[in-house]
N, C-alpha and C positions, 0 to 999 in steps of 0.2 A: 455624397452620403444617400439612400434609398429610404425611402417612408419606411413603418414596420410595416408587413407584410399579412395581410390578413386571410382566413383561412376559409377554404369556398367550402367548406365540408371532408364525408368523408372520401377516401380514397381504398374503394374495394385493390383486392387483388384477387390474379385470375385462378383459375380454377385446379391443385395437382401443381401448377408452378412458386416454383423459387422464393423469395425476397428478389426484388430486382433493384436492378444498382444502372445509379443512373452517375455519368461522368460530367464536371463542373472541369474545367480546362479553357481560361479564355485563351482566344486569337487559333486554338485549333477546331477544325472540321471535323463538321459529324458531332460535338461536344458541346453543353451549354455554356454560356459566356460568364454568365451568373448565379450562386446561388439560390438566390429567390427565384429564376426561370428555373434551378433543377427543384426546387419544393415542391410549389406549384403541379406538376407535372409526379411528384414523387409518390408511387401509392402509402395502405399505412402498412407496415410492416419492412418497408422500403429501406436503401441504405441511400446516400447521397456521396458520391467519391472525389473530394476535390483537391486540386493538381496545385503547383507550385503558386504563392500568391498574397498578395494582399487583398481584400475585398472590406471597402467599404459599402457595409451591407448589416440592418438589424433586423429580426423578425419576432413575430409574434405568431405562436404556436399553441393553435385551442383544438386537445383531443385530437393530436397526430401522434402517430407510434411510426418513430424511422431514426433512424444511423447516422449522423455525418462523420466523418473518419477524413481524414490525409491522405494522399497517397505515401506504399512509401517510399519512407526518404524524403517526401514533401514538407516545404516550410510553411504552413498556409498561417492569415494573421487573416480572425476577424474582427476588421475596425471599424467599431463603434464609437472612439472618442471626440468625434465629433460632433455629436449628437449629447441630446440630453432624456435618451430615455434607458431598457435597458437594451444588452445585444442580445441577446435572448431571454421571452418572454413567453417562458410555454406554463399551461389551465391543461390541468386534464394528461390521458392521454402520458406517452411518454418520449425519452427520446436521451439519445446516447451519443455523444460525442468523445474521439480518438483524435488520439497525437493533432492537437490544432493548439493556437493559441486567438487571448479575447483579449482584444484590448478596450476598456470602457471607459467614458466617465462616470454617470450615476451610477449605473450598477453595469457587473458583467452577463452575471445567469438566475436569474429572479425567479424560482418553479413557485409551483402555488397545486395542489391537490396531481401529481403524476410522479412518474416514474423515472428517475433522473441515475445516469450514469454516466462518470467524469474519468477519462482516462487518460493518460499523458499526455495533460494540457498543462500552458499557464495564460495566468489568470491575471488585468489586473484592468481596478477601478482605483478613479482618483478619487471619488466624493462618495460612494455608493460601494456595499458591499460587495467582495468578490463574487463570493455563489451565493445566493438564500433562499434557504428552503423553504416552505411552509406547507401543512398540510401532508406528505408526504406519505405513505405510505412507504417506501421503499426509493428510498435512495441509494448513491454509492461514490466515491471521488479515491483514487487510487493514480498514485504517482503524479500528483499535479505537486505545480509550483503556481503559492501565489502570493502574489508581492505589488507592493506599492499604488497599495488599497486601505482607501478608509477604515475600515474591516474586515477579515476574513473569512471565515468560512458563517452562517450565521443558521440555525438550523433550528424548528419551532416548529411543535405537534405531528414531529418527521420523527422514524425509523430506517436506521438503517446504518453507512457506511463510512468513516476517513479515515484510510491507510497508505503508509507508506506519502506521505505527503509534506510538504513545506510549508507552512507560512513567514516573513518576511516582510521587514518593511512597510509595520499597520499602522495607519493615522492611532488607530483605538483601540480599540482589542483584537487579537486577534483569533478564535476561535469563539461565536455567543452562540449557546446550548437554552434554550428557552421552552416555557410553555404545554411543561409536562412530557418534553422528546428526550429519548433514550436512545440515540445515538452508538455505538464502539467509535470512539478514537483512539487509532491502534500502530504503533511506532512513525510518530512524525516527530517532526523538528516546529517547532515555534520557539520566535525570537523576531529582538526588537521592537516590538509594544510600545507605543502611547499608551497603554492602559495596561489591562489584561494581558497575559498570555489566552487562557481559557474563563470569561465566563458564565457563569451554571445560574440559571434563574426561574421562577417560579415551576416551582414542583419538578425542574428534568432530574434524569435521573440517568446522566450518561455514563460507557463504563470506558475509561483510560488507564492507557495498560502505554508501556514502556514508550514515553512519549520525551522529547526532553525540549525544554520549557524553559527562552533566558532571556534577557536585554527588554523588560518589561516596569516600565514607569511605576505600575500599581505591582497588586501582588499577581507569583507565577496563575496559579491558582483561585477565581472569588467561588464562594458560594450563596446564594441569597434565597429565601423567600419559600422556604422550605422545600429544598430539592435533598435530592440523596447518590450525588453519584459514587460512586466507586474507582477509586483512582490507582493503581498498580502500578508499580515495579518503574516508575517516571521520576524523573530530574528535574528540578526546578533547582537555574542559578544563576547567578549575580543578574537578582532584580532586585528591584530599590526598596519595593515594599517585604510583605514577610512571604515565604514561602506556597502557603495552604493554610486559606480562611475562609472560616467556617461560618454564617451568621443567626442573627437569632432561631429555629425552631428548622434549623437542617440537618440529618440526618449526613448518613453513606459512610462510608469508608477510604482509611489511607493505609496500604499497603506495601511495604517492601521499598522503600520512597527513598532516596537519594537528595539532600535539601543543602545545598552549596550556597556560601557568599551571599543570605538573604537577611533581610531583618528578621528584628527576632520579636517574637518569637519565633519560628520556621513556620509552626506552625499554629493559627491564629484560632481557637473557638471565644465565637461569644457565649455571654449567658441564653441557657436554653436550648443551645448545641448541642446535638449526642451524638455526631462522629464519633468510629473502632476505630483507634490510630497503633497499626501496628512496627512496628521500630521502626519510626522516624527516626531517617542517618542523615548526620551534617558530617560532612568530609573533608578535608579539599580534597582535589581534581586527580584523575589518575596519574598518577607518572610512577615510573618503573613499578615497583610489583603491586603497588595499591592496589585493591579491587581486582584483585588475580585471583584469586580465591572464592571468592565473588563470581565473576566470570563463569568457572570451571564448572562454580556449585552447579551455573546455569543450566551450563550444559550438561550437568550431570542428569537435572532433573528432565533431559526432553525424555520421551518414552520411546524403548529399542536405541535399537544404531549402538550395538554393546559397539564394535570392529569400529564405526565413525570417529567416535569421543575416543578409542585409542590413539586411531592415525594423529588425532589435532592434538592434547596429550602433550603423544613423541613431537609434534611438533614445535609446542610450547618448552617441555622440558630442552632440545636442542636451544632455542632461540633464550634461552634465558642464563643455557651453559657457556653459552660462547660471548653472552654480557662478560657474564664472571671473569673467564680466561682475560677476554678485551682488557676488566679493570688489571689485573695477576700482572697483567705484559707483557698476556703467553699471545703467540699469533692463531687467529683466528679465519678460515677458508667463506669465503665468499656464496650466501645465504639465500636459496630467490623462492620469495613469499608466492610468488603465483599456482596457483592449485588450477584439479580439474575433477569436477566431479560427475563421477558417473555412475547414474542410475535410472529408474523409473522415474512419471512424476508424483508427486507427496509425499515424497520420504524424507521432508526435510530438508532440503539442499539449501532453501532461502536461510530458515530459517539459521544451520551452522555457518554460514558463510557472513551473516550478520552478525556471531557472536565472536568469530575469528576475528571480524574487524575491529572487532571492544576489545579483546586479548593482547592481538598487535599495538596496539594504542595502549593496553597499561601497560605492555610490559618496554613501549616504550621508543620502538619499532617506526612507529604510525604515527603520522601528529595531531594528527584527527580520528580517522578514524570513524570515518561515515562510509554508509553503506550508499548506492549507487544502484541500482539491477537496470538495465536496461539490454534489449533485444534488438533485430538483425534490421527493423523499419529506423530504428536509435540511430545509426550507423549507416548504414547504406544511402546515398546519393541518387540525383538521377544525372549526373554527365558525369565527364571525363574531369578529373578535381575536386570535385564537390564531397564525394567520402573520403576521401583522403582527411579532407576538413572540418566533416565533420566527425571523424571517426577524430580525429586528433583534441575537434573544440570537446565532445564525453573524458578522453584520458585524461585531458589537463583540469576537466571540476573536479574527476573522481582523485585526487591526488592528495595524498596523506587518507588516505581510508582506502574500501574494498571500490573491485569494479565490480560486476556481474553479471557475465552474460550468459541467458539462459537460454536455452537450444541453441548451444556457437555453431549446434552443426546446419544449419540451418546454412551460413554462411558461405558455406562449399557444397552444395548440392549442385550450386550450380557454377558453379566458381569453373572461370577459362571460359564460359561461355562468354556471345558478343557481347547479347544485351543483360549482364549481369556484374555488379559491383563487388559481391563477393568476397572475390578472392583479393582486392583492393584493402578492404580491409583487414585481411588480416594480412596482409603484407605489409599494410603502417603498424598494425600491435607490434611482431612484430617488433618494428625496431623501435615502439615506442618503450614496448616492454625492457626491453633490452638496455633503454638510456636514463630509461629513466627504474629500476630495479628496487631502490631505497622506497622510493616515496607514494608506489599503489605497489595493491596484493587484486591481479587481475585474476576470475576463478570463474571460468567456462566452465558449465553444466550441458547436463544431455545425457539420452540413451547410451548403455556403453556401447552399443555396437557404432552407432553413429557416429559418437566423437575418435573413433577410434580412425574414421574415417577420414573426418572434420583432420584432426594432428594430419594427417596424411598427403596437406596440401602447399606444401610450407616444410622446405627439406629445416628451417632452422629454428620449425612453432615446436615438436615436442620437446625438444633442448631446453622450453623457458619456460618448463613449468618443472617443480620442487620432486609430482607427487602427486598420484593420481587415488581419487578416494573414495570407495565403490561404496554407493547406498543403497543398499539391500531394501525387498520387499520388507515392510510389516508384515508378525507374522500375526492370524486370527486374534492372543490374544493380548496384541499389543494393540490392537488396531481397536481394543476393548476398554484397554485401556483410558484412546484420545478420547473414547467417547464417556465415559463415566468422568472425562474431566470436563467433554463441554458440560457437562449434566449438571456439574456441582459448577462450576460458571454462572451458570444458565439459572439457579437456583429455583433445579428438578431434583426430586426422586425418583430413583428405576425399583420398582418390583423385583424383587432378585427374581420370578417368572422369565422377567424378560433377557436374560442377561445368555445361556442357554442358546435363547430369537437369534440372538445377535453373534455369539460366534458360529451360530450353524451357517446362518446370512455371510460371515466375513469367512469360513473355510471354502463352503462353494464357490464367491466370486474373488476369493485371492485368483484363484488358476484360469480366472478371464486376462487375455494376453492385455489387453488396457484397460485389467483394475487404476483404477487409481490413487492405493493406498489411501490415506488423512487425507484428498479431499472428499473419495469418494464417504470414507465415515463422515465427514463433517456434510453432505449431504443425507444422506440419510438420516443423519442427527435433526435438518431441519424439516425429514420428511414424516421423523414421527412425531415435532412438534402441529406438524400441520397434521394430522392423524388424531393427535387428543385431543384440539381446537375441536375438528372434528365430531367426536366424542362428547365431549358434555355439553357443546354446541347442541346436539341430542337427548340433552338430560330431560330439558323442559323447566329447570331451576338455577339459581345459580349457585356456583357448585363449592363447593367449602375448600375453603385454603391447600388442606391437605390432597381434597382432592385436583386443583389447580397442580399445584406443584408434582406429582406422578404421574409416569409415564409407564406404562406396562407390558403385558410381551404383545399384548393383539393393535399396541402401538404402530410397534413396534415389526409385527408378520402384515402390517396396511400397509406397511411403510415399505416392508420389505417383497411385497408381490410384487 
């Protein structure tokens, strides 16, 4: 175990150069032997790329800006379980951590007054929080797995996002949000917590949307000390306490949530609490066609995508009729649930894939309906035999739900070359998809033309997929509607004069071959918020509530310039 590294001051980059990358590969000549040695030499803005191995190292980063990522296909473990300090303690600057497993005793990742991004990491801490952020202006936790910790994620006085992550088997609270923090927690699974699933306290204002919370000793969600969360389309089930509890003086909203097998009342509101509760639902777990109409309504509620919705509804109709035929003793042909989603980025492929899994569960086709998103780096290994092993492990973990492979065509770009194992992934998938056709739905996604090349790599690959669904670009009117939803969700108002400016902008940028559809719309909205902030700061006074909520045509022009 090495002692925490000490910052030795800023590391300037060379003029005109891109980010410098330093390789850590123990035993390899010309590479760094430890992560700590690479961190001492890497300039600010640089990248430390880490090869396979377990690294018994811990670090203290002061006002540094850098990225630490696993080499594609590598299994990298930062093992600080023998120490009594955090594995990664970050103060100031920024840290991006990608594809790394972090094991800790006291705390795994502890960040103060810095920018943090943690992507596709596995994190545990025996007697402390897996991730703790405090005073951070921006953080992002994406596609991470947190387990075996005292607490999962602790967010205080910070803004950011937790997306598509799971928190499980924690001794205390799964997620803690406090001290005025306002993160967005979306599409996360929180289960098996010794206390509460999510604890919100001291003026916190999180948005909790599309989450699944289960197996808690206390309430699924507990709100205290003047906090105002928005809890939307979230399911709380099989908890010992009430589903959602609001303490005195708390407000916020509960919108279209499903509460199953909780203590009474499902939503507990203390005297002096004033949350808005819209259609709290208590119903049995989905079996057969229970909940099917709700899921189809959710699909229909997506902006645009008329042809996609029709294709998915056609699949649902076929599966439902086959089930009726089976119950009537009539013959039913074999049906593959594997699909190809083709189209440009930002057209809703991931969202539709997630809904498709829920539909298959509601129809009784899949046991769990969970969603697992992977890319090339999650499947490809570094040596012969490693790739098949990794791919099989990912496939096994996805059983009962949807395995979504984004940018699947990257597996075939170098297939057949001596140094690439993409072909091995494809060959392994072809066999697994046939052997377990009823246990998992595999969805591969990417650009239309490149997906055609992908299917040509293995003669049996195309036959494993029942259908190709084409996702067309959003129209300018669709994108205006998407922006409108972002405005409403953020509690903003848009001047009527801003709408034609937005339409003109989307009409112009949609002709660019690199157009990102909804991703570009989200980037533009963030730019509009920034432009509004700059305009209001220049007023020389404190704006009133209407001014704080209103975005103008000038804000849109500034953001789109």
